C-alpha positions as YAML, in Angstrom:
chain: A
units: angstrom
residues:
- id: 1
  name: MET
  ca: [-38.42, 9.38, 11.70]
- id: 2
  name: PRO
  ca: [-38.32, 10.21, 15.21]
- id: 3
  name: VAL
  ca: [-37.08, 13.25, 16.20]
- id: 4
  name: VAL
  ca: [-34.10, 12.15, 18.23]
- id: 5
  name: LYS
  ca: [-33.38, 9.68, 15.65]
- id: 6
  name: PHE
  ca: [-33.13, 12.66, 13.23]
- id: 7
  name: VAL
  ca: [-31.05, 14.67, 15.45]
- id: 8
  name: GLN
  ca: [-28.64, 12.03, 16.31]
- id: 9
  name: GLN
  ca: [-28.07, 11.55, 12.20]
- id: 10
  name: ARG
  ca: [-27.23, 14.84, 11.87]
- id: 11
  name: GLN
  ca: [-24.74, 14.58, 14.93]
- id: 12
  name: ARG
  ca: [-23.19, 11.61, 13.29]
- id: 13
  name: SER
  ca: [-23.16, 13.32, 10.00]
- id: 14
  name: TYR
  ca: [-20.92, 16.51, 11.68]
- id: 15
  name: TRP
  ca: [-16.79, 15.01, 11.76]
- id: 16
  name: ILE
  ca: [-15.32, 18.25, 13.22]
- id: 17
  name: ALA
  ca: [-16.01, 20.01, 16.48]
- id: 18
  name: GLN
  ca: [-16.03, 23.91, 16.04]
- id: 19
  name: SER
  ca: [-15.51, 24.15, 12.57]
- id: 20
  name: THR
  ca: [-18.31, 26.46, 10.62]
- id: 21
  name: LYS
  ca: [-21.55, 25.16, 10.08]
- id: 22
  name: ARG
  ca: [-24.25, 28.15, 10.02]
- id: 23
  name: PHE
  ca: [-22.76, 30.07, 6.96]
- id: 24
  name: GLY
  ca: [-21.50, 28.00, 4.28]
- id: 25
  name: PHE
  ca: [-17.87, 28.38, 2.38]
- id: 26
  name: PHE
  ca: [-19.91, 29.86, -0.48]
- id: 27
  name: SER
  ca: [-21.60, 32.39, 1.39]
- id: 28
  name: GLN
  ca: [-18.18, 33.88, 2.67]
- id: 29
  name: TYR
  ca: [-15.91, 32.78, -0.26]
- id: 30
  name: GLU
  ca: [-15.68, 33.20, -4.12]
- id: 31
  name: ILE
  ca: [-13.82, 30.02, -5.80]
- id: 32
  name: LYS
  ca: [-11.23, 31.22, -8.27]
- id: 33
  name: ASN
  ca: [-8.66, 28.76, -10.25]
- id: 34
  name: GLU
  ca: [-8.00, 25.45, -10.26]
- id: 35
  name: MET
  ca: [-4.78, 24.65, -8.16]
- id: 36
  name: GLY
  ca: [-4.50, 21.35, -7.95]
- id: 37
  name: ARG
  ca: [-6.61, 17.88, -7.37]
- id: 38
  name: GLY
  ca: [-5.95, 14.55, -5.93]
- id: 39
  name: PRO
  ca: [-7.46, 11.18, -5.45]
- id: 40
  name: ASN
  ca: [-10.31, 12.40, -2.72]
- id: 41
  name: SER
  ca: [-10.22, 16.29, -3.29]
- id: 42
  name: ILE
  ca: [-10.10, 19.30, -5.41]
- id: 43
  name: VAL
  ca: [-8.02, 22.29, -4.54]
- id: 44
  name: TYR
  ca: [-8.96, 25.88, -5.74]
- id: 45
  name: GLN
  ca: [-7.73, 29.44, -5.28]
- id: 46
  name: CYS
  ca: [-10.32, 31.55, -3.54]
- id: 47
  name: GLN
  ca: [-11.31, 35.39, -2.36]
- id: 48
  name: ARG
  ca: [-12.86, 36.26, 0.86]
- id: 49
  name: LYS
  ca: [-16.09, 38.19, -0.51]
- id: 50
  name: GLY
  ca: [-15.52, 42.15, 0.03]
- id: 51
  name: LEU
  ca: [-11.95, 41.72, 0.59]
- id: 52
  name: THR
  ca: [-8.67, 41.47, -1.76]
- id: 53
  name: ASP
  ca: [-7.07, 38.31, 0.44]
- id: 54
  name: MET
  ca: [-6.79, 35.01, -1.44]
- id: 55
  name: TYR
  ca: [-6.10, 31.74, 0.12]
- id: 56
  name: SER
  ca: [-6.37, 28.54, -0.72]
- id: 57
  name: VAL
  ca: [-9.05, 25.61, -0.56]
- id: 58
  name: LYS
  ca: [-9.58, 22.02, -0.39]
- id: 59
  name: CYS
  ca: [-12.60, 20.71, -1.44]
- id: 60
  name: MET
  ca: [-13.92, 16.87, 0.01]
- id: 61
  name: ARG
  ca: [-16.70, 15.29, -0.77]
- id: 62
  name: LYS
  ca: [-17.34, 13.12, 3.10]
- id: 63
  name: ASN
  ca: [-18.46, 9.81, 0.47]
- id: 64
  name: LEU
  ca: [-14.64, 9.60, -0.19]
- id: 65
  name: VAL
  ca: [-13.46, 9.46, 3.10]
- id: 66
  name: LYS
  ca: [-14.17, 8.16, 6.32]
- id: 67
  name: LYS
  ca: [-14.44, 10.05, 9.81]
- id: 68
  name: VAL
  ca: [-12.30, 8.51, 12.93]
- id: 69
  name: SER
  ca: [-13.80, 10.40, 15.25]
- id: 70
  name: LEU
  ca: [-15.09, 13.88, 16.05]
- id: 71
  name: VAL
  ca: [-11.88, 16.45, 15.46]
- id: 72
  name: ASP
  ca: [-12.01, 19.65, 17.30]
- id: 73
  name: ALA
  ca: [-10.65, 22.34, 14.71]
- id: 74
  name: GLY
  ca: [-10.19, 25.05, 17.41]
- id: 75
  name: ILE
  ca: [-6.80, 23.06, 18.07]
- id: 76
  name: LEU
  ca: [-6.10, 22.60, 14.12]
- id: 77
  name: LEU
  ca: [-6.72, 26.28, 14.02]
- id: 78
  name: LYS
  ca: [-4.21, 27.45, 16.27]
- id: 79
  name: LEU
  ca: [-1.43, 25.81, 15.01]
- id: 80
  name: ASP
  ca: [0.99, 28.28, 13.87]
- id: 81
  name: HIS
  ca: [5.01, 27.88, 13.23]
- id: 82
  name: LYS
  ca: [6.73, 29.55, 10.00]
- id: 83
  name: ASN
  ca: [6.85, 25.94, 8.36]
- id: 84
  name: LEU
  ca: [3.05, 25.33, 8.43]
- id: 85
  name: ALA
  ca: [1.05, 26.41, 5.97]
- id: 86
  name: ARG
  ca: [-1.40, 28.63, 8.60]
- id: 87
  name: LEU
  ca: [-5.31, 26.96, 8.38]
- id: 88
  name: GLN
  ca: [-7.85, 30.06, 8.16]
- id: 89
  name: GLU
  ca: [-11.09, 28.09, 8.46]
- id: 90
  name: ILE
  ca: [-12.82, 24.95, 8.23]
- id: 91
  name: PHE
  ca: [-16.35, 24.65, 6.76]
- id: 92
  name: GLU
  ca: [-18.03, 21.93, 6.89]
- id: 93
  name: THR
  ca: [-21.71, 20.47, 5.96]
- id: 94
  name: ARG
  ca: [-23.38, 16.89, 6.37]
- id: 95
  name: THR
  ca: [-21.85, 15.97, 2.58]
- id: 96
  name: LYS
  ca: [-18.33, 18.12, 2.17]
- id: 97
  name: ILE
  ca: [-15.67, 19.85, 3.64]
- id: 98
  name: TYR
  ca: [-13.87, 22.87, 2.62]
- id: 99
  name: VAL
  ca: [-10.18, 23.47, 4.29]
- id: 100
  name: VAL
  ca: [-9.49, 27.27, 3.44]
- id: 101
  name: GLN
  ca: [-5.50, 27.96, 3.92]
- id: 102
  name: GLU
  ca: [-3.29, 30.65, 3.33]
- id: 103
  name: ILE
  ca: [-1.77, 30.52, -0.21]
- id: 104
  name: LEU
  ca: [1.22, 29.57, -0.81]
- id: 105
  name: THR
  ca: [2.32, 31.27, -4.57]
- id: 106
  name: GLY
  ca: [6.23, 29.23, -4.63]
- id: 107
  name: GLU
  ca: [6.69, 26.25, -6.02]
- id: 108
  name: ASN
  ca: [6.92, 22.77, -4.45]
- id: 109
  name: LEU
  ca: [10.31, 21.51, -2.64]
- id: 110
  name: LEU
  ca: [10.93, 19.44, -5.89]
- id: 111
  name: GLU
  ca: [10.43, 22.10, -8.48]
- id: 112
  name: ARG
  ca: [12.46, 24.52, -6.53]
- id: 113
  name: VAL
  ca: [15.33, 22.92, -6.69]
- id: 114
  name: ALA
  ca: [14.93, 21.09, -10.28]
- id: 115
  name: ASN
  ca: [14.69, 25.58, -11.49]
- id: 116
  name: LEU
  ca: [17.92, 26.21, -9.38]
- id: 117
  name: GLU
  ca: [21.22, 27.06, -11.02]
- id: 118
  name: VAL
  ca: [24.01, 24.44, -11.14]
- id: 119
  name: SER
  ca: [26.62, 26.31, -8.76]
- id: 120
  name: THR
  ca: [24.16, 26.89, -6.25]
- id: 121
  name: TYR
  ca: [22.91, 23.22, -5.49]
- id: 122
  name: ASN
  ca: [25.39, 21.53, -2.59]
- id: 123
  name: GLU
  ca: [24.91, 19.81, 0.51]
- id: 124
  name: LEU
  ca: [24.86, 22.59, 2.44]
- id: 125
  name: LEU
  ca: [21.97, 24.10, 0.54]
- id: 126
  name: ILE
  ca: [20.41, 20.40, 0.98]
- id: 127
  name: THR
  ca: [20.56, 21.03, 5.16]
- id: 128
  name: LYS
  ca: [18.86, 23.99, 4.97]
- id: 129
  name: LEU
  ca: [15.79, 22.99, 3.17]
- id: 130
  name: VAL
  ca: [16.21, 19.81, 5.72]
- id: 131
  name: ARG
  ca: [15.92, 21.96, 8.51]
- id: 132
  name: ASP
  ca: [13.06, 23.74, 7.68]
- id: 133
  name: ILE
  ca: [10.89, 20.55, 6.95]
- id: 134
  name: VAL
  ca: [12.18, 19.24, 10.44]
- id: 135
  name: LEU
  ca: [11.03, 22.32, 12.10]
- id: 136
  name: GLY
  ca: [7.70, 21.86, 10.62]
- id: 137
  name: ILE
  ca: [7.58, 18.53, 11.70]
- id: 138
  name: LYS
  ca: [8.87, 18.81, 14.74]
- id: 139
  name: TYR
  ca: [6.69, 21.08, 15.79]
- id: 140
  name: LEU
  ca: [3.15, 19.28, 14.33]
- id: 141
  name: HIS
  ca: [4.73, 15.97, 16.40]
- id: 142
  name: PHE
  ca: [5.02, 18.24, 19.56]
- id: 143
  name: CYS
  ca: [1.30, 19.12, 19.14]
- id: 144
  name: GLY
  ca: [0.43, 15.66, 18.75]
- id: 145
  name: VAL
  ca: [-0.49, 15.82, 15.14]
- id: 146
  name: TYR
  ca: [1.38, 13.22, 12.06]
- id: 147
  name: LEU
  ca: [0.98, 13.63, 8.81]
- id: 148
  name: GLY
  ca: [1.15, 9.98, 7.72]
- id: 149
  name: ASN
  ca: [1.92, 10.31, 4.28]
- id: 150
  name: LEU
  ca: [3.95, 13.72, 3.55]
- id: 151
  name: LYS
  ca: [5.75, 13.86, 0.12]
- id: 152
  name: PRO
  ca: [7.25, 16.81, -1.84]
- id: 153
  name: GLU
  ca: [4.14, 16.99, -3.33]
- id: 154
  name: ASN
  ca: [2.98, 18.84, 0.32]
- id: 155
  name: LEU
  ca: [5.99, 21.04, 0.89]
- id: 156
  name: ILE
  ca: [5.56, 24.64, -0.65]
- id: 157
  name: PHE
  ca: [7.35, 27.62, -1.10]
- id: 158
  name: ASN
  ca: [5.80, 30.62, 0.58]
- id: 159
  name: SER
  ca: [6.93, 32.82, -2.20]
- id: 160
  name: THR
  ca: [9.36, 32.47, -5.41]
- id: 161
  name: SER
  ca: [12.19, 35.09, -3.35]
- id: 162
  name: ASP
  ca: [15.73, 33.64, -2.84]
- id: 163
  name: ASP
  ca: [14.76, 33.88, 1.16]
- id: 164
  name: ALA
  ca: [11.68, 32.07, 0.65]
- id: 165
  name: HIS
  ca: [11.14, 29.01, 2.80]
- id: 166
  name: VAL
  ca: [9.35, 25.60, 2.68]
- id: 167
  name: LYS
  ca: [5.92, 25.12, 4.59]
- id: 168
  name: ILE
  ca: [4.26, 21.60, 5.66]
- id: 169
  name: THR
  ca: [0.26, 21.53, 4.06]
- id: 170
  name: ASP
  ca: [-2.17, 19.20, 3.74]
- id: 171
  name: PHE
  ca: [-1.33, 18.00, 7.49]
- id: 172
  name: VAL
  ca: [-5.40, 18.07, 8.23]
- id: 173
  name: MET
  ca: [-5.96, 14.80, 6.49]
- id: 174
  name: SER
  ca: [-4.54, 12.66, 8.88]
- id: 175
  name: THR
  ca: [-6.77, 13.82, 11.58]
- id: 176
  name: ILE
  ca: [-10.21, 13.27, 9.71]
- id: 177
  name: VAL
  ca: [-9.48, 10.22, 8.24]
- id: 178
  name: GLU
  ca: [-9.17, 6.50, 8.51]
- id: 179
  name: GLN
  ca: [-5.98, 3.87, 8.17]
- id: 180
  name: GLU
  ca: [-7.91, 2.73, 5.28]
- id: 181
  name: VAL
  ca: [-8.27, 5.87, 3.51]
- id: 182
  name: LEU
  ca: [-4.87, 6.45, 4.00]
- id: 183
  name: LEU
  ca: [-3.87, 3.04, 2.35]
- id: 184
  name: ALA
  ca: [-6.01, 4.15, -0.74]
- id: 185
  name: SER
  ca: [-4.94, 7.13, -1.04]
- id: 186
  name: ILE
  ca: [-1.13, 5.63, -0.83]
- id: 187
  name: THR
  ca: [-1.90, 3.13, -3.60]
- id: 188
  name: ARG
  ca: [-0.75, 5.53, -5.96]
- id: 189
  name: GLN
  ca: [2.17, 7.20, -4.60]
- id: 190
  name: PRO
  ca: [3.74, 4.95, -1.82]
- id: 191
  name: TYR
  ca: [7.25, 5.86, -3.02]
- id: 192
  name: TYR
  ca: [7.27, 8.21, 0.87]
- id: 193
  name: THR
  ca: [5.41, 5.65, 3.00]
- id: 194
  name: ALA
  ca: [6.39, 4.09, 5.90]
- id: 195
  name: PRO
  ca: [6.56, 0.36, 5.37]
- id: 196
  name: GLU
  ca: [4.44, 0.16, 8.83]
- id: 197
  name: ILE
  ca: [1.58, 2.20, 7.02]
- id: 198
  name: LEU
  ca: [2.23, -0.36, 4.04]
- id: 199
  name: LYS
  ca: [1.86, -3.30, 6.57]
- id: 200
  name: ASN
  ca: [-1.30, -1.66, 7.80]
- id: 201
  name: ILE
  ca: [-0.04, -0.62, 11.25]
- id: 202
  name: LYS
  ca: [-1.43, 2.46, 12.36]
- id: 203
  name: ALA
  ca: [0.73, 5.51, 11.26]
- id: 204
  name: ASP
  ca: [2.31, 7.46, 14.35]
- id: 205
  name: LEU
  ca: [4.39, 10.22, 15.02]
- id: 206
  name: ILE
  ca: [7.60, 8.12, 13.67]
- id: 207
  name: SER
  ca: [6.19, 7.11, 10.28]
- id: 208
  name: ASP
  ca: [6.33, 10.83, 9.14]
- id: 209
  name: MET
  ca: [10.15, 10.37, 9.80]
- id: 210
  name: TRP
  ca: [10.67, 7.41, 7.34]
- id: 211
  name: SER
  ca: [8.82, 9.64, 4.73]
- id: 212
  name: LEU
  ca: [11.22, 13.03, 5.81]
- id: 213
  name: GLY
  ca: [14.20, 10.18, 4.72]
- id: 214
  name: THR
  ca: [13.21, 9.36, 1.26]
- id: 215
  name: ILE
  ca: [12.77, 13.24, 0.74]
- id: 216
  name: ALA
  ca: [16.28, 13.88, 2.52]
- id: 217
  name: TYR
  ca: [17.81, 11.42, -0.03]
- id: 218
  name: ILE
  ca: [16.39, 12.45, -3.62]
- id: 219
  name: LEU
  ca: [17.62, 15.91, -2.56]
- id: 220
  name: LEU
  ca: [20.90, 14.24, -1.73]
- id: 221
  name: PHE
  ca: [21.52, 11.83, -4.55]
- id: 222
  name: GLY
  ca: [18.22, 13.03, -6.91]
- id: 223
  name: VAL
  ca: [16.90, 9.98, -7.23]
- id: 224
  name: GLU
  ca: [14.34, 7.79, -5.33]
- id: 225
  name: PRO
  ca: [15.44, 5.25, -2.70]
- id: 226
  name: PHE
  ca: [12.51, 2.70, -3.79]
- id: 227
  name: TYR
  ca: [11.51, 2.17, -6.85]
- id: 228
  name: HIS
  ca: [10.67, -0.31, -9.23]
- id: 229
  name: ASP
  ca: [7.92, -0.51, -12.11]
- id: 230
  name: ASP
  ca: [6.39, -3.63, -10.72]
- id: 231
  name: PRO
  ca: [4.57, -1.99, -7.61]
- id: 232
  name: MET
  ca: [4.10, -5.05, -5.53]
- id: 233
  name: ALA
  ca: [8.07, -5.37, -5.98]
- id: 234
  name: LEU
  ca: [7.71, -1.42, -4.90]
- id: 235
  name: TYR
  ca: [5.96, -1.95, -1.73]
- id: 236
  name: LYS
  ca: [8.19, -5.19, -1.07]
- id: 237
  name: LYS
  ca: [10.75, -3.61, -1.44]
- id: 238
  name: ILE
  ca: [10.13, -0.76, 0.98]
- id: 239
  name: ILE
  ca: [8.74, -2.94, 3.51]
- id: 240
  name: LYS
  ca: [12.16, -4.63, 3.67]
- id: 241
  name: GLY
  ca: [14.08, -1.55, 3.61]
- id: 242
  name: GLN
  ca: [15.73, -2.35, 0.48]
- id: 243
  name: TYR
  ca: [17.91, 0.53, -0.79]
- id: 244
  name: GLU
  ca: [21.55, 1.53, -1.70]
- id: 245
  name: PHE
  ca: [23.35, 4.72, -1.65]
- id: 246
  name: PRO
  ca: [24.49, 5.46, -5.13]
- id: 247
  name: PRO
  ca: [28.28, 5.03, -5.20]
- id: 248
  name: HIS
  ca: [29.53, 7.82, -8.13]
- id: 249
  name: ASP
  ca: [28.13, 10.53, -5.63]
- id: 250
  name: GLN
  ca: [29.48, 9.41, -2.39]
- id: 251
  name: ASP
  ca: [32.38, 11.05, -2.59]
- id: 252
  name: ASP
  ca: [30.64, 14.00, -2.83]
- id: 253
  name: LEU
  ca: [28.84, 14.07, 0.13]
- id: 254
  name: SER
  ca: [29.86, 14.11, 4.01]
- id: 255
  name: ALA
  ca: [29.44, 11.25, 6.39]
- id: 256
  name: GLY
  ca: [26.70, 12.96, 8.13]
- id: 257
  name: ALA
  ca: [24.72, 13.56, 5.34]
- id: 258
  name: LYS
  ca: [24.53, 9.32, 5.25]
- id: 259
  name: GLU
  ca: [24.46, 8.14, 8.75]
- id: 260
  name: PHE
  ca: [21.36, 10.72, 9.06]
- id: 261
  name: LEU
  ca: [19.61, 8.71, 6.13]
- id: 262
  name: ARG
  ca: [20.71, 6.06, 7.98]
- id: 263
  name: LYS
  ca: [18.78, 6.65, 11.16]
- id: 264
  name: LEU
  ca: [16.07, 7.58, 8.95]
- id: 265
  name: LEU
  ca: [15.45, 5.16, 6.95]
- id: 266
  name: LEU
  ca: [14.74, 2.46, 9.54]
- id: 267
  name: VAL
  ca: [12.26, -0.49, 9.19]
- id: 268
  name: ASP
  ca: [12.91, -1.09, 13.32]
- id: 269
  name: VAL
  ca: [10.36, 1.89, 14.29]
- id: 270
  name: GLN
  ca: [12.18, 1.87, 17.76]
- id: 271
  name: LYS
  ca: [15.44, 2.27, 16.20]
- id: 272
  name: ARG
  ca: [14.31, 5.40, 13.87]
- id: 273
  name: MET
  ca: [15.15, 8.86, 14.79]
- id: 274
  name: THR
  ca: [12.71, 10.77, 16.19]
- id: 275
  name: SER
  ca: [11.63, 15.26, 14.87]
- id: 276
  name: GLU
  ca: [13.63, 15.64, 18.39]
- id: 277
  name: MET
  ca: [16.58, 14.20, 17.68]
- id: 278
  name: ALA
  ca: [16.57, 15.33, 14.01]
- id: 279
  name: TYR
  ca: [15.98, 18.68, 15.03]
- id: 280
  name: LEU
  ca: [19.69, 18.45, 17.14]
- id: 281
  name: ASN
  ca: [21.43, 16.36, 14.65]
- id: 282
  name: TYR
  ca: [24.95, 17.74, 13.27]
- id: 283
  name: TRP
  ca: [24.12, 17.32, 9.91]
- id: 284
  name: VAL
  ca: [20.72, 19.31, 9.96]
- id: 285
  name: ASN
  ca: [22.27, 21.89, 11.87]
- id: 286
  name: SER
  ca: [24.97, 22.15, 8.56]
- id: 287
  name: ILE
  ca: [28.10, 21.19, 10.79]
- id: 288
  name: ASN
  ca: [30.45, 19.87, 9.05]
- id: 289
  name: VAL
  ca: [29.02, 19.69, 5.03]
- id: 290
  name: LYS
  ca: [30.27, 19.87, 1.87]
- id: 291
  name: THR
  ca: [29.69, 23.36, -0.53]
- id: 292
  name: LYS
  ca: [30.97, 21.14, -3.79]
- id: 293
  name: PRO
  ca: [28.41, 21.69, -6.16]
- id: 294
  name: LEU
  ca: [26.21, 18.64, -6.41]
- id: 295
  name: THR
  ca: [26.04, 18.63, -10.58]
- id: 296
  name: GLU
  ca: [24.86, 15.32, -11.27]
- id: 297
  name: VAL
  ca: [22.49, 15.08, -8.77]
- id: 298
  name: LEU
  ca: [20.92, 18.16, -9.78]
- id: 299
  name: MET
  ca: [20.62, 17.01, -13.11]
- id: 300
  name: ARG
  ca: [19.10, 14.06, -12.22]
- id: 301
  name: MET
  ca: [16.78, 15.80, -9.86]
- id: 302
  name: LYS
  ca: [15.35, 17.58, -13.13]
- id: 303
  name: GLU
  ca: [14.90, 14.15, -14.84]
- id: 304
  name: LEU
  ca: [13.57, 13.12, -11.88]
- id: 305
  name: ASN
  ca: [10.82, 15.85, -11.34]
- id: 306
  name: THR
  ca: [10.01, 15.58, -15.14]
- id: 307
  name: ALA
  ca: [9.26, 12.08, -15.06]
- id: 308
  name: ARG
  ca: [6.90, 12.54, -11.32]
- id: 309
  name: LYS
  ca: [5.07, 15.52, -13.54]
- id: 310
  name: ASN
  ca: [4.28, 12.39, -16.16]
- id: 311
  name: ARG
  ca: [3.70, 9.86, -13.50]
- id: 312
  name: ALA
  ca: [0.72, 11.82, -11.71]
- id: 313
  name: ARG
  ca: [-0.71, 11.91, -15.04]
- id: 314
  name: LEU
  ca: [-1.34, 8.29, -14.85]
- id: 315
  name: LEU
  ca: [-4.38, 6.55, -14.08]
- id: 316
  name: PRO
  ca: [-3.94, 5.39, -10.48]
- id: 317
  name: ILE
  ca: [-2.47, 2.19, -9.85]
- id: 318
  name: THR
  ca: [-4.81, -1.10, -9.16]
- id: 319
  name: ILE
  ca: [-3.98, -3.80, -7.15]
- id: 320
  name: SER
  ca: [-6.57, -6.89, -7.11]
- id: 321
  name: PHE
  ca: [-5.64, -9.33, -4.24]
- id: 322
  name: SER
  ca: [-7.14, -12.52, -4.84]
- id: 323
  name: GLY
  ca: [-9.21, -13.81, -2.11]
- id: 324
  name: ALA
  ca: [-9.17, -10.38, -0.02]
- id: 325
  name: THR
  ca: [-12.33, -8.32, -0.09]
- id: 326
  name: SER
  ca: [-11.06, -5.21, 1.52]
- id: 327
  name: ILE
  ca: [-7.92, -3.20, 1.14]
- id: 328
  name: ASN
  ca: [-6.88, -3.49, 4.72]
- id: 329
  name: GLU
  ca: [-7.30, -7.42, 3.90]
- id: 330
  name: GLY
  ca: [-5.16, -7.11, 0.93]
- id: 331
  name: TYR
  ca: [-2.67, -5.68, 2.42]
- id: 332
  name: LEU
  ca: [-2.23, -8.57, 4.88]
- id: 333
  name: TYR
  ca: [-1.72, -10.46, 1.48]
- id: 334
  name: LEU
  ca: [1.18, -8.42, 0.87]
- id: 335
  name: VAL
  ca: [2.80, -8.50, 4.60]
- id: 336
  name: GLU
  ca: [2.41, -12.16, 4.94]
- id: 337
  name: ASP
  ca: [4.11, -12.93, 1.76]
- id: 338
  name: VAL
  ca: [7.11, -10.63, 2.65]
- id: 339
  name: ASN
  ca: [7.19, -11.73, 6.32]
- id: 340
  name: LYS
  ca: [7.80, -15.37, 5.21]
- id: 341
  name: THR
  ca: [11.51, -14.08, 5.26]
- id: 342
  name: GLU
  ca: [13.50, -12.54, 8.14]
- id: 343
  name: THR
  ca: [12.82, -8.51, 8.12]
- id: 344
  name: THR
  ca: [16.04, -6.63, 8.22]
- id: 345
  name: ASP
  ca: [16.98, -3.03, 7.71]
- id: 346
  name: ASN
  ca: [18.47, -2.66, 4.74]
- id: 347
  name: VAL
  ca: [18.94, -6.07, 3.39]
- id: 348
  name: PRO
  ca: [20.59, -7.06, -0.33]
- id: 349
  name: PRO
  ca: [18.21, -6.03, -3.03]
- id: 350
  name: ASN
  ca: [18.18, -9.35, -4.47]
- id: 351
  name: SER
  ca: [16.68, -11.20, -1.35]
- id: 352
  name: PHE
  ca: [13.08, -11.84, -2.63]
- id: 353
  name: ASP
  ca: [12.68, -11.72, -6.33]
- id: 354
  name: SER
  ca: [9.61, -14.07, -5.86]
- id: 355
  name: ALA
  ca: [6.54, -12.67, -6.43]
- id: 356
  name: ASN
  ca: [3.32, -14.07, -4.11]
- id: 357
  name: ASP
  ca: [1.12, -16.63, -6.34]
- id: 358
  name: ASN
  ca: [-2.08, -15.33, -4.61]
- id: 359
  name: VAL
  ca: [-1.67, -11.13, -6.25]
- id: 360
  name: GLN
  ca: [-2.07, -10.21, -9.40]
- id: 361
  name: VAL
  ca: [-0.92, -6.37, -9.92]
- id: 362
  name: ASP
  ca: [-3.27, -4.82, -12.91]
- id: 363
  name: VAL
  ca: [-1.56, -1.43, -13.75]
- id: 364
  name: SER
  ca: [-2.68, 1.42, -16.12]
- id: 365
  name: ARG
  ca: [-0.55, 3.68, -17.97]
- id: 366
  name: GLU
  ca: [-3.18, 5.54, -20.20]
- id: 367
  name: VAL
  ca: [-4.18, 8.91, -19.80]
- id: 368
  name: LYS
  ca: [-8.33, 9.25, -19.81]
- id: 369
  name: ASP
  ca: [-9.35, 10.46, -23.49]
- id: 370
  name: SER
  ca: [-11.77, 12.42, -21.28]
- id: 371
  name: GLU
  ca: [-9.38, 13.93, -19.14]
- id: 372
  name: ASP
  ca: [-10.99, 17.21, -19.51]
- id: 373
  name: ALA
  ca: [-14.26, 16.64, -19.37]
- id: 374
  name: GLU
  ca: [-14.26, 14.67, -16.20]
- id: 375
  name: ALA
  ca: [-11.84, 17.66, -14.56]
- id: 376
  name: LEU
  ca: [-15.24, 20.14, -15.25]
- id: 377
  name: LYS
  ca: [-17.32, 17.35, -14.66]
- id: 378
  name: ASN
  ca: [-15.72, 16.90, -11.10]
- id: 379
  name: LYS
  ca: [-15.43, 20.73, -10.85]
- id: 380
  name: GLU
  ca: [-19.43, 21.06, -10.99]
- id: 381
  name: SER
  ca: [-19.66, 18.28, -8.52]
- id: 382
  name: PHE
  ca: [-17.76, 20.15, -6.02]
- id: 383
  name: LEU
  ca: [-19.46, 23.53, -6.78]
- id: 384
  name: ASP
  ca: [-22.87, 22.32, -6.17]
- id: 385
  name: THR
  ca: [-24.58, 24.10, -3.54]
- id: 386
  name: LYS
  ca: [-28.29, 23.39, -4.37]
- id: 387
  name: GLU
  ca: [-27.32, 19.99, -3.40]
- id: 388
  name: LYS
  ca: [-29.84, 18.90, -0.21]
- id: 389
  name: TYR
  ca: [-28.66, 19.27, 2.92]
- id: 390
  name: GLY
  ca: [-25.80, 21.32, 1.29]
- id: 391
  name: ASP
  ca: [-23.72, 24.61, 2.17]
- id: 392
  name: THR
  ca: [-27.39, 26.00, 3.40]
- id: 393
  name: LEU
  ca: [-27.86, 23.67, 6.49]
- id: 394
  name: SER
  ca: [-27.99, 24.65, 10.03]
- id: 395
  name: PRO
  ca: [-25.91, 23.52, 13.12]
- id: 396
  name: VAL
  ca: [-27.09, 21.09, 15.31]
...
């Protein structure tokens, strides 16, 4: 292979400017316990060699995701806000990316809420939780970074103490993967995803505000605003913005809470509330809110949290589109079907019950019998440092 072509190929193999390439991740850190996993990555606890400091590291294989453009790690590493998980370092080889960040010892948002005492959970507390999230989103948007798929699993408390605050994690992914990969990652959990993303319109800052609305809805009512056992019906409900307020809970909440949700869960992105507007919203600032304990809401939250854990153990939902050759094309079939009727915000739930004849849904709800063996196999593959062009690769 000619030298010039070889150098160009190596340059294309790197996705992140200013990522650490000369020194491999495993020469600087030791892997500890697994903390969690997603469709494209595994998160481990890690420790800096020679020090006692503990961090978390997200390990991603590049053959599972696609690059958009050369991302500047220097910009990401400079992000500093009390409601963001602080990035420590980003290591990169030709085949893997290792994102090291501060370790958060608290629970995720819904787990923390589900474990609260009934007498302590009220609308005032919810506004404080939502404000933490708004502050983090506002800072990211000010820096030109969007999340694309904000969800409760990515909202982690920094500690288990009573005065702990919420931090947003996993905001690096949206900067290094293409829209098609984002679509693939949400087919399993689309509950918090903005309609424009499901319609294969490029995600933007305003898409995060829809996700914020779904999370705030859960905190206020204890149920998800968009849910259906049939995945295709679920996607259609989201795209059409079909949701309702549970009638038995409305008297326990202020008018400001419901108005806040209405301004976020708008299909029309031009009308949807921005992060700056949310920051200035009087409800987010705990003005004219109620303090009555939301007993029934918290009980439903506990049930939802248990259901979500069970749902996370299910195999990913597989959606096949007749005649579609890619994820993008498949979503176009869905959008084409939904757009047969006029798109309006918050239309009645029964406005479209007919299924698209061109779409078949295959949902597998059985847990893998060899789950433990598969997990071990995946872990070993991530820890394989002897792979050709692995962590010892020098920078170009």
